LOGUTI-826776 format. One record per residue (C-alpha): x, y, z. Coordinates in steps of 0.02 Angstrom, whole numbers, plus 50000, padded with zeros to 5 digits. Each point is the difference from the previous one (the first is absolute). Example, Ala and Ser with C-alpha at 12.3 -4.5 7.8 and 13.67 -1.06 7.14 Angstrom:
residues 2
+-------+-------+-------+
|    c1 |    c2 |    c3 |
+-------+-------+-------+
| 50615 | 49775 | 50390 |
| 50069 | 50172 | 49967 |
+-------+-------+-------+
END
This chain:
residues 436
+-------+-------+-------+
|    c1 |    c2 |    c3 |
+-------+-------+-------+
| 50725 | 49823 | 50088 |
| 50146 | 50023 | 49894 |
| 50061 | 50149 | 49902 |
| 49944 | 49907 | 49839 |
| 49818 | 49995 | 50074 |
| 49982 | 50169 | 50064 |
| 50039 | 50051 | 49808 |
| 49874 | 49890 | 49946 |
| 49853 | 50054 | 50126 |
| 50055 | 50194 | 49942 |
| 49962 | 49942 | 49828 |
| 49836 | 49925 | 50036 |
| 49944 | 50146 | 50119 |
| 50055 | 50139 | 49864 |
| 49904 | 49904 | 49869 |
| 49841 | 50012 | 50101 |
| 50038 | 50187 | 50050 |
| 50022 | 50026 | 49816 |
| 49832 | 49913 | 49958 |
| 49904 | 50094 | 50127 |
| 49927 | 50187 | 50035 |
| 50001 | 49963 | 50178 |
| 50137 | 50070 | 50110 |
| 50170 | 49904 | 50004 |
| 50000 | 49988 | 50198 |
| 49819 | 49924 | 49992 |
| 50051 | 49876 | 49875 |
| 50157 | 49955 | 50097 |
| 49901 | 49970 | 50159 |
| 49863 | 49873 | 49914 |
| 50156 | 49924 | 49913 |
| 50088 | 49966 | 50172 |
| 49835 | 49932 | 50060 |
| 49983 | 49895 | 49857 |
| 50184 | 49922 | 50020 |
| 50001 | 49984 | 50203 |
| 50158 | 49893 | 49968 |
| 50088 | 50142 | 49975 |
| 50091 | 50056 | 50166 |
| 49998 | 50181 | 50075 |
| 50167 | 50027 | 49956 |
| 49985 | 49939 | 49828 |
| 49852 | 50106 | 49976 |
| 50112 | 50151 | 50057 |
| 50127 | 49954 | 49859 |
| 49874 | 49973 | 49875 |
| 49893 | 50147 | 50027 |
| 50162 | 50124 | 50009 |
| 50053 | 49933 | 49829 |
| 49834 | 50017 | 49934 |
| 49976 | 50186 | 50054 |
| 50187 | 50046 | 49955 |
| 49973 | 49954 | 49826 |
| 49828 | 50092 | 50001 |
| 50104 | 50157 | 50054 |
| 50116 | 49999 | 49848 |
| 49879 | 49930 | 49863 |
| 50042 | 50140 | 49874 |
| 50176 | 49973 | 50019 |
| 49989 | 49816 | 49974 |
| 49892 | 50043 | 49842 |
| 50134 | 50111 | 49921 |
| 50136 | 49869 | 50027 |
| 49889 | 49872 | 49927 |
| 49962 | 50114 | 49852 |
| 50175 | 49973 | 49940 |
| 49978 | 49810 | 49965 |
| 49809 | 49991 | 50001 |
| 49850 | 50074 | 49942 |
| 49864 | 50082 | 50119 |
| 49872 | 49853 | 49946 |
| 50119 | 49867 | 50041 |
| 50057 | 50058 | 50189 |
| 49968 | 49860 | 50119 |
| 50000 | 50015 | 50183 |
| 50139 | 49864 | 49995 |
| 50095 | 50123 | 49899 |
| 49976 | 50130 | 50112 |
| 50065 | 49900 | 50140 |
| 50162 | 49951 | 49898 |
| 50024 | 50198 | 49952 |
| 49970 | 50030 | 50195 |
| 50130 | 49879 | 50054 |
| 50139 | 50045 | 49877 |
| 49960 | 50205 | 50021 |
| 49957 | 50027 | 50193 |
| 50090 | 49820 | 50057 |
| 50149 | 50011 | 49886 |
| 49974 | 49800 | 49983 |
| 50134 | 49907 | 49885 |
| 49947 | 49873 | 49873 |
| 50056 | 49861 | 50120 |
| 49872 | 50058 | 50129 |
| 49882 | 49990 | 49875 |
| 50020 | 49813 | 49953 |
| 50011 | 49937 | 50162 |
| 49820 | 50047 | 50025 |
| 49928 | 50002 | 49844 |
| 49976 | 49808 | 49994 |
| 49890 | 49859 | 49931 |
| 49938 | 49958 | 50180 |
| 49860 | 50013 | 50083 |
| 49962 | 50164 | 50084 |
| 50146 | 50074 | 49904 |
| 49971 | 50133 | 49862 |
| 50015 | 49917 | 49823 |
| 50188 | 49997 | 49935 |
| 50053 | 50149 | 49897 |
| 49942 | 50029 | 49821 |
| 50115 | 50064 | 49859 |
| 49952 | 50178 | 50016 |
| 49996 | 49997 | 50184 |
| 50179 | 49954 | 49989 |
| 50032 | 50145 | 49870 |
| 49909 | 50121 | 50119 |
| 50112 | 49950 | 50145 |
| 50157 | 50024 | 49894 |
| 49955 | 50168 | 49943 |
| 49950 | 50075 | 50167 |
| 50157 | 49910 | 50093 |
| 50118 | 50072 | 49862 |
| 50128 | 50134 | 50045 |
| 49941 | 50102 | 49843 |
| 49825 | 50016 | 50042 |
| 49937 | 50183 | 50052 |
| 49842 | 50057 | 50063 |
| 50010 | 50187 | 49967 |
| 49874 | 49996 | 49870 |
| 49868 | 49950 | 50127 |
| 49863 | 50124 | 50001 |
| 49995 | 50097 | 50170 |
| 49822 | 49943 | 50024 |
| 50064 | 49813 | 50005 |
| 50149 | 50043 | 50107 |
| 49892 | 50081 | 50133 |
| 49868 | 49860 | 49991 |
| 49847 | 50129 | 49957 |
| 49868 | 49996 | 49866 |
| 50061 | 50101 | 49847 |
| 49833 | 50085 | 50004 |
| 50026 | 50072 | 50174 |
| 50187 | 50048 | 49976 |
| 49962 | 50192 | 49954 |
| 49873 | 50025 | 50123 |
| 50121 | 49921 | 50129 |
| 50139 | 50106 | 49937 |
| 49887 | 50153 | 50012 |
| 49971 | 49969 | 50192 |
| 50174 | 49952 | 50061 |
| 50116 | 50087 | 49876 |
| 50199 | 49966 | 50041 |
| 49936 | 49868 | 50145 |
| 49906 | 49894 | 49879 |
| 50121 | 49856 | 49999 |
| 50017 | 50008 | 50194 |
| 49825 | 49983 | 50019 |
| 49965 | 49867 | 49872 |
| 50146 | 49892 | 50073 |
| 49927 | 50015 | 50179 |
| 49827 | 49953 | 49937 |
| 50078 | 49842 | 49908 |
| 50067 | 49928 | 50165 |
| 49936 | 49882 | 50117 |
| 49885 | 50074 | 50129 |
| 50035 | 49980 | 50200 |
| 49873 | 49930 | 50115 |
| 49919 | 50132 | 50107 |
| 49895 | 49979 | 50152 |
| 49868 | 50098 | 50078 |
| 50005 | 49984 | 50203 |
| 49823 | 49989 | 50043 |
| 49982 | 50118 | 50146 |
| 49841 | 49936 | 50058 |
| 50105 | 49853 | 50056 |
| 50186 | 50054 | 50023 |
| 50107 | 50142 | 49997 |
| 50139 | 50005 | 49858 |
| 50136 | 49992 | 50099 |
| 49931 | 49850 | 50092 |
| 49979 | 49913 | 49832 |
| 50162 | 50040 | 49928 |
| 50077 | 49917 | 50164 |
| 49903 | 49838 | 49976 |
| 50049 | 49988 | 49829 |
| 50185 | 50014 | 50057 |
| 49984 | 49864 | 50136 |
| 49943 | 49898 | 49859 |
| 50162 | 50029 | 49915 |
| 49901 | 50101 | 49845 |
| 50115 | 50148 | 49935 |
| 49876 | 50138 | 50009 |
| 50005 | 50196 | 50026 |
| 49908 | 50135 | 50018 |
| 49917 | 50096 | 49847 |
| 50084 | 50180 | 49968 |
| 49830 | 50069 | 49957 |
| 49863 | 49922 | 50094 |
| 50000 | 49999 | 50169 |
| 49899 | 49824 | 50026 |
| 50104 | 49901 | 49858 |
| 50139 | 49873 | 50006 |
| 50100 | 49940 | 49849 |
| 50061 | 49813 | 49980 |
| 50171 | 50009 | 49923 |
| 49990 | 49808 | 49961 |
| 49879 | 49866 | 49982 |
| 49910 | 49942 | 50162 |
| 49852 | 49879 | 50022 |
| 49893 | 50136 | 50065 |
| 49842 | 49901 | 49978 |
| 50048 | 49866 | 50110 |
| 50036 | 50121 | 50159 |
| 49876 | 50047 | 50149 |
| 50036 | 50182 | 49962 |
| 49904 | 49977 | 49819 |
| 49874 | 49863 | 50057 |
| 49936 | 50126 | 50144 |
| 49972 | 50146 | 49897 |
| 50162 | 50103 | 50061 |
| 50054 | 50043 | 49828 |
| 49935 | 50020 | 49823 |
| 50118 | 50002 | 49845 |
| 49976 | 50162 | 49915 |
| 50142 | 50112 | 49901 |
| 50057 | 50143 | 50098 |
| 49927 | 50114 | 49860 |
| 49824 | 49939 | 50025 |
| 50030 | 50011 | 50200 |
| 50037 | 50182 | 49975 |
| 49846 | 50030 | 49885 |
| 49890 | 49922 | 50124 |
| 50085 | 50119 | 50139 |
| 49969 | 50161 | 49903 |
| 49815 | 49961 | 50012 |
| 50003 | 50054 | 50186 |
| 49859 | 49898 | 50031 |
| 49963 | 50036 | 50197 |
| 49895 | 49911 | 50130 |
| 49838 | 50051 | 49998 |
| 49972 | 50057 | 49812 |
| 49912 | 49929 | 49860 |
| 50108 | 49925 | 49863 |
| 49976 | 49913 | 49830 |
| 50126 | 49903 | 49924 |
| 49908 | 50023 | 49813 |
| 50113 | 49852 | 49893 |
| 50046 | 49893 | 50162 |
| 50047 | 49842 | 49901 |
| 50072 | 49869 | 50102 |
| 50001 | 50135 | 50155 |
| 50185 | 50033 | 50022 |
| 49967 | 50193 | 50032 |
| 49855 | 49963 | 50097 |
| 50073 | 49900 | 50128 |
| 50134 | 50155 | 50010 |
| 49851 | 50116 | 50020 |
| 49923 | 49905 | 50127 |
| 50157 | 49999 | 50097 |
| 50023 | 50196 | 50007 |
| 49813 | 49995 | 50054 |
| 50042 | 49889 | 50148 |
| 49839 | 49919 | 49938 |
| 49886 | 50132 | 50047 |
| 49901 | 50099 | 49897 |
| 49922 | 49933 | 49828 |
| 50108 | 49934 | 49860 |
| 49918 | 49936 | 49826 |
| 50088 | 49871 | 49878 |
| 49920 | 50014 | 49835 |
| 50044 | 49919 | 49837 |
| 49927 | 49941 | 49835 |
| 50074 | 49829 | 50046 |
| 49918 | 49887 | 50111 |
| 50150 | 49863 | 49988 |
| 50102 | 50137 | 50064 |
| 49891 | 50080 | 50143 |
| 49966 | 49809 | 50060 |
| 50209 | 49967 | 49998 |
| 50009 | 50174 | 50095 |
| 49882 | 49929 | 50129 |
| 50124 | 49855 | 50057 |
| 50129 | 50129 | 50024 |
| 49897 | 50124 | 50094 |
| 49964 | 49844 | 50129 |
| 50178 | 49948 | 50015 |
| 50046 | 50185 | 50036 |
| 49880 | 50028 | 50142 |
| 49897 | 50140 | 49891 |
| 49826 | 50019 | 50068 |
| 49949 | 50175 | 49921 |
| 49986 | 49955 | 49815 |
| 49851 | 49973 | 49895 |
| 50005 | 49938 | 49827 |
| 49899 | 50036 | 49876 |
| 49999 | 49927 | 49818 |
| 49976 | 50120 | 49867 |
| 49880 | 49904 | 49897 |
| 49809 | 50055 | 49961 |
| 49950 | 50004 | 50196 |
| 50178 | 50085 | 50030 |
| 49990 | 50154 | 49880 |
| 49842 | 50082 | 50091 |
| 50070 | 49960 | 50182 |
| 50136 | 50111 | 49935 |
| 49894 | 50140 | 49930 |
| 49922 | 50022 | 50156 |
| 50176 | 50034 | 50086 |
| 50017 | 50170 | 49922 |
| 50087 | 50121 | 50105 |
| 50028 | 49879 | 50147 |
| 50196 | 49958 | 49991 |
| 50137 | 50086 | 50089 |
| 50129 | 49891 | 49893 |
| 49969 | 49937 | 49837 |
| 50128 | 49893 | 49938 |
| 50024 | 49957 | 49807 |
| 50127 | 49855 | 49977 |
| 49965 | 50018 | 49811 |
| 50015 | 49875 | 49859 |
| 50140 | 50025 | 49897 |
| 50139 | 49933 | 49893 |
| 50119 | 49942 | 50130 |
| 50134 | 50067 | 49950 |
| 50067 | 50037 | 50168 |
| 49991 | 49814 | 50041 |
| 50109 | 49938 | 49861 |
| 50139 | 49937 | 50127 |
| 49878 | 49875 | 50043 |
| 49900 | 49987 | 49851 |
| 50112 | 50005 | 49860 |
| 49882 | 49923 | 49876 |
| 49884 | 50154 | 50010 |
| 50124 | 50086 | 49898 |
| 49962 | 49894 | 49857 |
| 49814 | 49955 | 50027 |
| 49923 | 50176 | 50006 |
| 49973 | 50100 | 49841 |
| 49980 | 50183 | 49957 |
| 49811 | 49972 | 49977 |
| 49979 | 49917 | 50166 |
| 50082 | 50151 | 50077 |
| 49868 | 50119 | 49907 |
| 49869 | 49873 | 50095 |
| 50074 | 50036 | 50155 |
| 50003 | 50184 | 49999 |
| 49802 | 50009 | 49973 |
| 50004 | 49890 | 50144 |
| 50088 | 50102 | 50106 |
| 49922 | 50162 | 49955 |
| 49822 | 49925 | 50033 |
| 50043 | 49926 | 50179 |
| 50060 | 50174 | 50038 |
| 49848 | 50073 | 49953 |
| 49904 | 49870 | 50101 |
| 50107 | 50015 | 50153 |
| 49992 | 50196 | 50019 |
| 49831 | 49984 | 50044 |
| 50028 | 49899 | 50153 |
| 50131 | 50119 | 50080 |
| 49903 | 50120 | 50129 |
| 50049 | 50186 | 50009 |
| 50161 | 49998 | 50083 |
| 50051 | 49823 | 49954 |
| 50134 | 49919 | 49886 |
| 50009 | 49923 | 49846 |
| 50165 | 49883 | 49984 |
| 50036 | 49950 | 49823 |
| 50132 | 49847 | 50002 |
| 50079 | 49904 | 49849 |
| 50135 | 49887 | 49978 |
| 50059 | 50093 | 49842 |
| 50144 | 50092 | 49935 |
| 49901 | 50078 | 49856 |
| 49945 | 50184 | 49994 |
| 49837 | 49957 | 49917 |
| 49936 | 49894 | 50131 |
| 50063 | 50116 | 50142 |
| 50037 | 50184 | 49979 |
| 49875 | 50016 | 49850 |
| 49855 | 49930 | 50079 |
| 50021 | 50110 | 50143 |
| 50023 | 50154 | 49890 |
| 49838 | 49940 | 49909 |
| 49889 | 49985 | 50158 |
| 50054 | 50145 | 50075 |
| 49934 | 50108 | 49845 |
| 49830 | 49906 | 50013 |
| 50001 | 50012 | 50199 |
| 50065 | 50157 | 50060 |
| 49921 | 49973 | 50177 |
| 50157 | 49890 | 50020 |
| 50161 | 50064 | 50025 |
| 50170 | 49918 | 50011 |
| 50087 | 49974 | 50187 |
| 50188 | 49997 | 49974 |
| 50088 | 49829 | 50036 |
| 50122 | 50065 | 50109 |
| 49862 | 50082 | 50132 |
| 49912 | 49837 | 50005 |
| 50171 | 49889 | 50020 |
| 50036 | 50109 | 50146 |
| 49836 | 49978 | 50064 |
| 49993 | 49810 | 49996 |
| 50169 | 49929 | 49988 |
| 50100 | 50133 | 50086 |
| 50166 | 49993 | 49895 |
| 50065 | 50106 | 49867 |
| 49903 | 49974 | 49840 |
| 50105 | 49923 | 49856 |
| 49927 | 50101 | 49865 |
| 49955 | 50205 | 49985 |
| 49870 | 49988 | 49862 |
| 49819 | 50009 | 50062 |
| 49974 | 49812 | 49959 |
| 50093 | 49853 | 50066 |
| 50099 | 49907 | 49866 |
| 50103 | 49854 | 50065 |
| 50109 | 49890 | 49875 |
| 50112 | 49850 | 50020 |
| 50156 | 50107 | 49950 |
| 49980 | 50133 | 50123 |
| 49904 | 49922 | 50149 |
| 50019 | 49811 | 49997 |
| 49806 | 49990 | 49990 |
| 49898 | 49940 | 49851 |
| 49927 | 50151 | 49888 |
| 49874 | 50083 | 50086 |
| 49898 | 50159 | 49978 |
| 49902 | 50090 | 50133 |
| 49906 | 50145 | 50004 |
| 49880 | 50094 | 50142 |
| 49854 | 50100 | 49966 |
| 49893 | 50090 | 50124 |
| 49817 | 50059 | 49950 |
| 49959 | 50168 | 50047 |
| 49897 | 50054 | 50152 |
+-------+-------+-------+
END
């Protein structure tokens, strides 16, 4: 595909994302399935452009407000503003690709010429751009994030606005981390060990991973290093009875099964049957045999209630606003609203109340989110401890030493990981122990 066709596909895809409430990556996957003539290298270029534009959405809207009203903004205008502001395109470059030809973006309109002229002017100054726009965060979250990060706010938000690397977890049921590292290097992959997870690898650049026998045979899973660390801190041992309460598509369940060496009982539960069905395919590929799935529908809830006080480890990979994954899902910033978070807070509290019944005396409840917001993390734990005094917080450094064995990267009682400080997604982990 030519560069002009990439731009037109970008406009088409961004329009679909604007008109839908579904996640941008789901819409992109469907778009490419419906346009199979778009090759893999072209898909990569288009996807990169789409997600880069989504990352800087408030900057583009502020730039466009100079010439246009909010009601008249279009995807096409945002693309033009992005090419001027980020890529420093000249008018000549625009004229070469915005032409009246098939698969090309339509020729520039007078107002678009004027926009390019303004943004390319030596006198144009962006000093009045609001800080929330500069940092690409929702205005209503700015005060909360400033309270959390203080003078490090800009560093943290810039890191959350970068493209995330591709991290892999080695499936220790089938191979060791050094073995897989050497196998990938033999395939000329640019890969290195992850600094925090002893079973993780990080690809430095794109690589056709799904086409390799390493992937097909289940020796690796795609999983952010922060998620790997969260699973390791569960400290699931062979012979234990463990439950992954919000298992989803089974990423952490797979990691727990490997820790348990397929020995003991591991339960994966979720309210979505579709996600659990997808997880079953991953379990088979990974050689996992100790997992029992339970769909939490009308029949699943009575089963769960009968499990009170039976589990050594209860993992809550809690539903959250997903702010820690903004590197991968920049559209989440603009889709989630304050009222959505209020509903999530209630749901998180209900799940914690349900989960605490499942833990046996001396057992552990592990609360995990991929959120950076205090209300979804520390505030939830503090409220829980007031209502459940039979639980105590285990210092994260102690559990880290027992499970991972290296120096813990934080000194607080809870684990907070961020892209700026640890090169992972944003994660929160709290380990609670039920008193004997």
